[in-house]
C-alpha positions as CSV (number, residue, x, y, z in Angstrom):
1,M,28.6,-49.1,31.6
2,K,24.9,-50.0,31.5
3,F,24.2,-47.7,34.5
4,I,26.1,-44.8,32.9
5,L,24.1,-45.2,29.6
6,D,20.9,-45.4,31.6
7,R,21.7,-42.1,33.5
8,I,22.5,-40.4,30.2
9,K,19.3,-41.6,28.6
10,N,16.9,-41.0,31.5
11,G,18.6,-38.4,33.6
12,R,18.3,-38.4,37.4
13,E,15.7,-40.8,38.7
14,T,16.0,-40.1,42.4
15,V,13.0,-38.2,43.8
16,K,13.9,-35.1,45.8
17,D,11.4,-35.8,48.6
18,P,10.4,-39.5,48.8
19,L,7.9,-38.7,51.6
20,Y,5.5,-37.0,49.2
21,E,1.8,-37.6,49.5
22,N,1.1,-40.6,47.4
23,P,-2.5,-41.0,46.2
24,F,-1.7,-44.5,45.0
25,S,-0.5,-45.7,48.4
26,Y,-2.7,-47.5,51.0
27,G,-3.1,-46.3,54.5
28,K,-5.3,-46.4,57.5
29,I,-8.9,-47.6,57.3
30,I,-11.2,-44.7,58.1
31,V,-14.3,-45.5,60.1
32,N,-17.5,-43.4,59.8
33,E,-19.1,-44.1,63.2
34,E,-22.3,-42.3,62.2
35,M,-22.9,-44.8,59.4
36,C,-21.8,-47.9,61.3
37,T,-24.7,-50.1,62.4
38,G,-22.6,-52.5,64.5
39,C,-23.4,-55.5,62.3
40,S,-19.9,-57.0,62.9
41,E,-19.5,-58.1,59.3
42,C,-16.1,-56.5,59.2
43,V,-15.0,-58.4,62.3
44,K,-16.1,-61.7,60.7
45,E,-14.2,-60.8,57.5
46,C,-10.9,-59.8,59.0
47,L,-8.3,-62.6,58.6
48,V,-5.9,-61.3,61.3
49,K,-8.5,-60.2,63.9
50,A,-7.4,-56.6,63.7
51,I,-11.0,-55.3,64.0
52,S,-13.1,-55.2,67.1
53,I,-16.5,-53.6,68.0
54,K,-17.2,-52.1,71.4
55,C,-20.5,-51.0,72.8
56,T,-20.4,-48.1,75.2
57,D,-23.0,-45.9,76.9
58,D,-23.8,-42.7,75.1
59,K,-23.4,-40.1,77.8
60,E,-24.4,-37.2,75.6
61,D,-27.8,-38.6,74.7
62,A,-29.6,-40.5,77.4
63,S,-32.3,-41.7,75.0
64,L,-29.7,-43.9,73.3
65,N,-28.7,-47.0,75.4
66,K,-25.7,-48.1,73.5
67,K,-23.2,-46.7,71.0
68,T,-21.0,-48.9,68.9
69,T,-17.5,-48.0,68.0
70,V,-15.2,-49.8,65.5
71,E,-11.6,-50.1,66.6
72,I,-8.8,-51.2,64.2
73,D,-5.4,-52.3,65.2
74,Y,-3.3,-50.8,62.4
75,K,-0.2,-52.8,63.3
76,K,-2.1,-56.1,62.8
77,C,-4.0,-55.0,59.7
78,I,-2.9,-56.4,56.4
79,Y,-4.8,-53.7,54.4
80,C,-6.6,-56.3,52.2
81,N,-9.7,-54.0,52.1
82,N,-12.0,-57.0,52.5
83,C,-13.7,-55.3,55.4
84,I,-14.4,-52.2,53.2
85,D,-16.0,-54.4,50.5
86,K,-18.0,-56.4,53.1
87,C,-19.4,-53.5,55.1
88,P,-23.1,-53.2,54.1
89,S,-23.4,-49.7,55.4
90,K,-20.3,-48.4,53.7
91,A,-19.0,-47.1,57.0
92,L,-15.4,-48.1,56.2
93,S,-13.2,-46.5,53.6
94,G,-9.5,-46.5,52.7
95,S,-6.9,-43.8,52.7
96,S,-3.5,-43.1,51.2
97,D,-1.8,-42.1,54.4
98,Y,1.2,-44.5,54.5
99,K,2.8,-42.7,57.5
100,M,1.7,-45.3,60.1
101,A,5.0,-46.3,61.7
102,S,5.0,-46.1,65.4
103,I,7.7,-46.1,68.1
104,E,7.0,-48.6,70.8
105,M,7.3,-47.7,74.5
106,L,10.9,-47.3,75.5
107,G,12.6,-46.3,78.7
108,Q,13.5,-42.6,78.6
109,E,17.2,-43.4,79.1
110,V,17.2,-45.9,76.3
111,K,15.3,-43.5,74.1
112,E,17.9,-40.7,74.7
113,K,20.7,-43.1,73.9
114,I,19.1,-44.2,70.7
115,Y,18.4,-40.7,69.4
116,S,21.8,-39.3,70.4
117,K,23.6,-42.2,68.7
118,F,21.5,-42.7,65.5
119,K,20.4,-39.2,64.7
120,R,22.7,-38.8,61.7
121,S,23.5,-42.4,60.7
122,L,22.0,-45.8,61.1
123,V,23.4,-49.2,60.1
124,L,21.1,-52.1,60.1
125,R,21.2,-55.9,59.6
126,S,18.2,-57.4,57.9
127,V,16.8,-60.7,59.3
128,D,14.2,-62.6,57.4
129,T,12.6,-64.9,60.0
130,G,10.2,-66.7,57.6
131,S,8.5,-64.1,55.4
132,C,6.9,-64.6,51.9
133,N,9.6,-62.2,50.7
134,G,7.2,-59.3,50.1
135,C,8.6,-57.2,52.9
136,M,12.1,-58.1,52.1
137,M,11.5,-56.9,48.5
138,E,10.2,-53.6,49.7
139,V,13.1,-53.1,52.1
140,A,15.4,-53.7,49.1
141,N,13.5,-51.2,47.1
142,T,14.3,-48.4,49.6
143,Q,17.9,-48.7,48.4
144,N,17.2,-48.2,44.7
145,T,18.0,-45.1,42.8
146,Y,14.4,-43.7,43.2
147,Y,14.2,-43.7,47.0
148,D,17.9,-43.8,47.7
149,L,17.8,-44.5,51.5
150,S,21.5,-44.1,51.9
151,R,21.3,-40.3,51.3
152,Y,19.8,-40.1,54.8
153,G,22.7,-42.0,56.3
154,V,20.9,-45.3,56.6
155,N,22.7,-48.4,55.3
156,F,22.6,-52.2,55.7
157,A,25.5,-54.3,56.8
158,A,26.3,-58.0,56.2
159,S,27.4,-58.5,59.8
160,P,25.4,-57.7,62.9
161,R,28.6,-56.7,64.7
162,H,28.8,-53.8,62.3
163,A,25.1,-52.8,62.8
164,D,23.2,-50.5,65.2
165,G,20.1,-52.7,65.0
166,I,18.1,-55.3,63.1
167,V,15.2,-55.2,60.7
168,V,13.0,-58.2,61.1
169,T,10.6,-59.3,58.4
170,G,8.2,-62.2,58.5
171,P,6.7,-64.3,61.4
172,V,9.3,-65.8,63.7
173,T,9.5,-69.4,62.7
174,L,10.8,-72.3,64.7
175,N,13.9,-72.7,62.6
176,M,14.8,-69.0,62.7
177,K,14.2,-68.1,66.4
178,E,17.7,-69.1,67.6
179,A,19.4,-67.4,64.6
180,L,17.3,-64.2,65.4
181,I,18.4,-64.2,69.0
182,K,22.0,-64.8,68.1
183,T,21.9,-61.9,65.6
184,Y,20.4,-59.6,68.1
185,N,23.0,-60.5,70.8
186,A,25.8,-59.8,68.3
187,V,24.7,-56.2,67.9
188,A,26.4,-53.7,70.3
189,E,24.4,-51.7,72.8
190,P,22.4,-49.5,72.5
191,K,20.6,-51.4,69.7
192,I,17.2,-51.2,68.1
193,V,14.7,-53.8,66.7
194,I,12.5,-52.8,63.8
195,A,9.5,-54.9,62.9
196,V,8.6,-54.5,59.2
197,G,5.1,-55.7,58.3
198,S,2.2,-57.2,60.2
199,C,3.8,-60.7,60.1
200,A,6.9,-59.4,62.0
201,Y,4.6,-57.6,64.5
202,N,2.4,-60.5,65.5
203,G,2.5,-63.3,62.9
204,G,0.0,-61.8,60.5
205,I,-1.9,-64.4,58.5
206,F,0.6,-67.1,59.6
207,K,-0.1,-66.5,63.3
208,D,-0.8,-69.7,65.3
209,G,0.7,-71.8,62.4
210,Y,2.4,-75.0,63.4
211,A,5.9,-73.6,62.4
212,V,5.4,-70.1,64.0
213,C,6.7,-69.1,67.4
214,E,5.4,-66.4,69.7
215,D,5.2,-62.8,68.7
216,L,8.5,-60.9,68.0
217,N,7.8,-58.6,71.0
218,D,7.7,-61.6,73.3
219,I,11.2,-62.6,72.1
220,L,13.0,-59.3,71.6
221,P,12.2,-55.7,72.7
222,V,10.7,-54.1,69.6
223,N,11.4,-50.4,69.2
224,L,9.7,-49.5,65.9
225,V,6.8,-51.1,64.1
226,I,6.2,-50.4,60.4
227,P,2.8,-51.9,59.6
228,G,1.6,-53.1,56.2
229,C,1.4,-56.3,54.1
230,P,3.9,-55.4,52.8
231,P,4.6,-51.8,53.7
232,S,5.7,-49.6,50.8
233,P,9.2,-48.3,50.5
234,Q,7.8,-44.9,51.4
235,A,6.3,-46.3,54.6
236,I,9.6,-48.0,55.5
237,L,11.6,-44.9,54.8
238,Y,9.3,-42.8,56.9
239,G,9.6,-45.2,59.8
240,L,13.4,-45.3,59.7
241,L,13.5,-41.5,59.7
242,K,11.0,-41.4,62.5
243,I,13.3,-43.3,64.8
244,M,16.2,-41.1,63.8
245,E,14.5,-37.8,64.3
246,T,12.0,-37.1,67.1
247,D,10.1,-34.4,65.2
248,R,8.8,-36.8,62.5
């Protein structure tokens, strides 16, 4: 009855297109190489070692011996913006482009099986392998009345035997590694593994901790990475639709 009264009072809360350009979202760190001095302050500030500086020869201008370029691994990045604040030359800036999910390398045969099977529907089993609960909360938010993930044919199941793949959040901890592998093995072929958040990708800020195992990709074949700490519901939704439709 509370839900009915809420709908009467507030009307429809579901947004028509949840993949709208959101100016309040966080996205890729933009590097202005012309302003970069190669001071390496951003590298020192990065908690997850997602930033590296490379020196290369400038082939266009022989008078310049070396040219510095800043490379950012967006899958590792936790988007804390500490590097932006620390950069003395203001060469780094943030963006609101949340569409950062990327499909990992797959065999062509496996890729065709995945797309042919999951193009119209996708049932997933969520596995928290030791997260702070931030990514789990955002995954849950994709199913609320605003984002309404189920309208795209994506749903979550309680049993891995009823699922097409698993969504992993958090670094793989020692106590959850065996449960993760058992859950993966219980899913029927062809199956997909989706890493949500930088912790699921390579351990994040918990990497090399005493209770953390190797990276998820060293345990299971990861098919989709949705970066962020945590990624927003928009970013998660974009990633799930990306693996269902090749044109996204």
